[in-house]
N, C-alpha and C positions, 0 to 999 in steps of 0.2 A: 504493500500500500504506500502511496505517496504521502509526504508529510503534509499535515493540514495547517494552513495559515489562517488565523483568525483575525479579521479586520473589523475593528469597532468604529462605526461612524458615530461621532459624538458632537454635541453642541447644545446650546440653550434652545428652548422651544422656538419653532417656526423660523429657523434660519435656512430651511430648504434641504434637510437631511434626506427625507423621503424622495424628493425630486432628484437629488444627486444619485440615489440608489436606482430610481427608475431609469435614469440616463445610463447608469452602469449596466443594468440588465436589459435595457432597450425594451422595457414593457411597463405598462402603468399598473403596477401591482399594489403599491402602498397608496393610502389615501393622501392626496395633496390638496389641502385647502388652506386659506389664509386664516386659520383659527389656531390659537396657541394650544399646544399639548394634545394634538390629535392622536399621535402615535404614543401609546401608553406602555407597550411591552417590547421586549427584545424580539425583533423580527429577523429571521435568519434566511439567507439565500446562499446558493452555491454557484460559482462560476469558475472558469479556467482562463488564465491569462499567461501566455508564453510558457505553457507547460506546468504552471503552478496551480494547485487546487486551492481555491480561495473560499472561505466561509465569511460572508459579509453579515455583520450584525448591525441592524438599525436600532439605535437606542431610543428610548422615550426622551422627550426634551428634558435636559438636565438643569433643574433650577435648585438653588441652594437656600432659598428663603421660604418660610412658612407664613402664609397670610390667611388661609381659610380652611374649612373642612376638606375642600377638594385637595388641599396640599397634603392630606394624609396619604392619598394615593401617590402624589408627587414624591413624598418621602420614600415610599416603597419603590418607586422608579429609581430614585437616587441610589438606594441600597443595591438594586439589581445591577445598575450601571457600574457601581464600584467593584462588584464581583467580576463583571465582564472586563473591566480595566485590567484587573490582575491577570486574567487569562489571555488577553489579547496579544497577538504577535505585533500588530501595528495599531495605532490609534489615529484616526483621521479626525482632527479637531476642526469642525466646520463653523465659520463665522459669517457675518452678513455685511457685505461691503456697503449696501445702501444705508444701513443704520450706523455703521462705524463700530468702534470698540464699545461694548456694553459692559456695565458693571458685572453682569453674570459671566461674561466672557473672561473677565479678570479673575473672578472666583473660581471658574473651572480651570483656568491656566494655573492658578495656585495649587489646585489638587493634582494637576498633571506634571508639574515641574520636576518632581523627583523621578519621573519616568521619561524625561526629556528625549532620551535616545530612541524611543519607539513612537514618538509623536510627530505627525505631519500636520502642519497648520495650513488649512485650505480656506481661502477667502472666496465665498460664493457670491453670486449676483454681480460679477464684473462683466457686464453685458456689452461694453463698448471699450474702445481703445482709450477714450477720454477718462474712463473711470479707473484706469490702472494707477493713476497718480495717487489715489487715496489708499491703495493697498499697503503702502509703506507704513501707514499708521499702526498696522497690526504687528509690526516688528517688535514693539514694546511688550508684547505678551511673552516673549522670551523663548521662542522656538525656531530662531533663525529666519531665513527668508520665507515669507508667506508664499503659498502657491495660488495664483489667481485662477479661478474657474467660473464657468457659467453653466449651471445645470440646464437652463432654458436653451442655450445655443450649442452646448456640448464642447465649448472651448476649454482647453486645459485638461481634458479627461485622459488623454494618452499619458501625459506626465503623471497624473494622479494614479493611474493603474500601475505605472512603472514604480511609483513610490511604495506600492503595496509589497512588491517583491524585491526591493532593493536590499541586498545583503543576504537573501534567502537562497539556499542551495536549490539548483534546478532539479525537477522531478519529471517522471514520464507521464505525459498526458493520458496515455493508454490506461494507466492504473486508475485514473479518475473515471474515464468514459466507460470502463467495463464494470464499474461498481453498480450493481442493481439499485435503482432508486424508485420507491413507490410514493406517489402523492396521495396522502390520506386526509380527507376533510372530516373534522369532528364537528358535528352539528347537533342542535337541540334548542329548545326554547331557553330564554334567559334564566340564568342562575340554577341550572340543573347539575352543574359540576364539570363542565367541559374543560375549563382552565385547570381545575384541580386534577383532572384525569391526565392532561398533558404534562403537568408538573410531575405527576407520579410516574409517567412513562419515561420522562427525562431524568428521573431520580434527583431532581433539584428544582428549585423555584425559578422557572423560566417565564411564567406568565403571572400577572398580578391577580390574586384571588380576593374577592370581597363579597360580602353578603348583599351588596347593592347590585341589583340587576342592571346590566348594561356596562359593567366595568370594562369588558373587552369591546373596544370600539372598532378596531380594524381586524382583519383576518390575520392571525399571527402565525408565521411560518417558523417551525423549529425542526432542525435536522438532527436525527438520532440514528446512530449506527448500531445494529444489533446482529451479531453473528455474521458479519460480512455483507449485510444488507442495509442500505440507507433508507430510512423512512423520513419523508418530509411531511410532518404532521401540521395541519392547518387548523388552529383553534379559531373557529369562526365566531363572529358576533352573534349573540342569541337571535334567532329568527322570531319576529313578532308579526302580528297581523298588520297589514298595510295601514290601517286606520290609526295604529298606535305609533307609527313612525312620524316624528315631528321635526327633529333636528336634521339639518342637511348632512352632518357627519354620519348620523345613523342611517340616513337614506343611502349614502354611498357605501357604508359598511354592508348594507343588505345587497347592494349590487356586487360588491367584492365577494360576499359570501356565496351568492348564487353562481358567480364565476368559478369560485373554488370548487363547488359541487360539480360543475360542468367539466372541470379539468382534473377531477380526482380519479385515481385508479380504483379507489375503494372509499366507502363512507362509513364512519362510526357514528351511529345515532345514539345519543345519550338520553335515557329516560330515568325517571325516579321510581324506586321500588315502593316508596311509602305514599305516593300520590296517585297510583294507577295511571291509566292513559287518558289524557285530557284532549280537548278539541285541537289545541295548538300542536300537540304531539302528532295527531293524525294528519294534520296538514303538512307537517315536516316529513313524516314518513311517505306521504303521497308525493311530495316533491322529489324524494329520492327515487321512488318507483317511476314517476314520470320522466326522470332523467335517464332511466334505463341503466343506472349505475349499480354495481355490486355493493352490498352493505351488510353490516351486522349490527345487532342491538346490544348496547352495554347498559344493563340495569344497574344504575348507581344507587348508593346509599343502602345497599343490602345489609350493611352492618347495623343499621338502625332497627332491623326486624329480627325475628327469632332464627331465621335462616334454616328452617326445616325443609325437608323434601316436599312435604305437603304444601307448604307456603310457596315454594318455588313453582310447583305444578299449578297452584291456584292462580298465581300472577301470570304465568305463561298462558294458561287457558283464557284468562281475562283479556290479555292483549290480542291473542290470535282470534278470539271470537269477535272482538271489535273490528279487527283488521285481518281477515282470513289470509291474504297473501303472505303474512309474516310467518306462516308455518314453514315456508321455504328458506328462512333466513336464520342464522345462528344467534343464540342468546348467550350472553355472558352475565352472570349475576355476581357483582363485585362491589368494591368501594374504592373510589379514587383517593379518598382521605386516608384510609387504612392500607392502601396498596393491595387490596384483596382481589385476586384473579386478574389484575391489570396486565401482568406479563403474558397472559394467554393471547392478548392481541397480537403479539409478535409472532405467534405460531399460526393463528387463524387467518390473519389478513393475507399472507402470501398464498395460503391454500385457496382462499376465496378468489383472489386475482387469477391464480392458475386455472381454477375451474371456469372462470369467466372466459378464458381463452381456449377452452376445449373445442376440438373439431371432430365431428363424427363423419366417417367415410360415407359416401353416397350409397354404396352397395349395402352397408350395414343399416343405414337409415331406411332404405326402401324395403329391406327384409322385415324390419320392424313395422313399417307402415302397412304392409300386406297382412301381417299377423294381426294388427289392431283392427283393420277393416273387416277381416274375417270374423273376429270376435264381436265387434260392434260397429257396423257400417254407419256412415253419416245419414241422418234422417232425410227423407225426400222432401222437396218443396214444390208446391203447385203441381203435385202429382209426378214430378220428374226427379229421379234419383240423382244424388251427387256422386260423381265418379272422380276419385283421386288417381291420376295417371302415374305420377311419380313425385318424389320430394328430394330436396337438396338443402344443405346448410349454406346459406348465402354469406353469413358473416359470423365473426366472433366478437366478443366485447361489445354488446352482449350476444350470446348465441341466438342466431336468427335462422329459422327454418322456413323454407318456402315450399308449399304444396301446390302443384299445378293440377287444376280441376277443370271440369267442363263449364262450370259457372261459379266464380268466386263469391258472388253475392248470395248464393244458395246456402252457404255454410253458416250456421248460427253460432252465437257466442258460447252457448252451452257445449257444443261439440268441440269448439276451439279450446275451452278450458279442460275438457276431458282429454284431448290429445296432449295438451301441455302436461297434465298430471301423469299420463302414461309415459311420456318422454322422460320426465324426471325420474319416475320409478325404474324405467328400463336402463337408462344411461347414467345412473349413479346419483341422481338427485339434483345436480346443479345447485347445491346448497349455497345460499348467499347471492345468487345471480338471478337476474331477470331472464326469462325465456320468451322470445317473441316468435309467434307463428303467423305466417301470412298465407292467404289463399289467393292464387292468381289464376285467372281464366287462361287456358291454353287452347286457342281456337283451332290450331293445326291438329293437335291431338284429338280434339273433339270431332273435327271433320273426318279424320281417319277412322275413329270409332263408329261414327254414323255410317260411313261408307261400308265398313265391314258388316254392320248390322243390316244395311240394305242388301248387300251381296248375299247374306245368309237367307234373308226373306225371299229374294229373287230365286235362289237355287232350290228353295223348297217348292 
């Protein structure tokens, strides 16, 4: 394995750290708004530059003054950032050229000065040649020549990337690219324990946990390696009903959450053991089903109950009776707080993803279809029987099967569900995966069948 380089992007609130990272990654992943303190957790990304494996950490805005109740969360951000400072290979100290040297910049500089050798001072928002003259003002922070950059225009970013790897031994890019990485979205309604679950998976406090719903405002990416596999866990902001979304930050968090679901290889849906399944849980589960994504259910706060087999069965039956499709998805009964059964996610997630990529050979599939039709043929419609000529698997992720019939509109939903159930039974369950079945009319096959029928009638 290549050596990991941890790059901490640091600075006071709203100096453009997330915009800098978006430019580095060439994608609009983090929320970028002109609102102080939008990013509250350490968000982690991975990229490769000149053969080096880089882990980029986007810190929450680091402020060292307490003024209100909101600053209790700010204090927690500061604590996390200080831990990250100790672990970082390089620290990129971002400042704002438009504002000039701020008192908080000076306070942060004081914190970083003992680690001067691994600090790179970058002055953001140098958006024109004329603005270069004010960059020298930042020299007094004590980190040598400041590096002028513009996250909006992309100037200075080649020099910034080179500063990440200055003095670091070269590694093989192949080591990085061949490491399997799964994108895992952790979703659920607000305050069910998503952030606690992520912290438990990471075996450290990576995400701020609070009893206040809505503490996680952005979708937080955390990279964790387990037994040679890299998991990119995305702790999404709690999904609420649209009518409950009032702040612009929360709106864009929902957009980012929905995008995380779309880009996920697998989804972990967090539900509460002690509250049963509520309406918002059902909407979230339906969103995962509609996205055709593989997922599993983590029943959190299991430690608050008696944890008997009867209770487990009762909760499982309650959930699956309310939402019948859940019988095809794995359940883990655990506790994020007590780290109960959390490690099972590392075993189950790769299996679910592998199952989602299962491909059945056409010959084996058609043997199965013939067997099923013989046992239970599709019901006739308008007095005309439904003929399934042949079937094939059109796609994986999710497994999608296409049956060519004389008239696709004749096949009812009941028979479609029956066929899905039999496919799951016969081919190993497809546990954790959506199974799609399509019926398409094959006019050529239908014409041939009709011609054969006419020929038989004529010969009689």
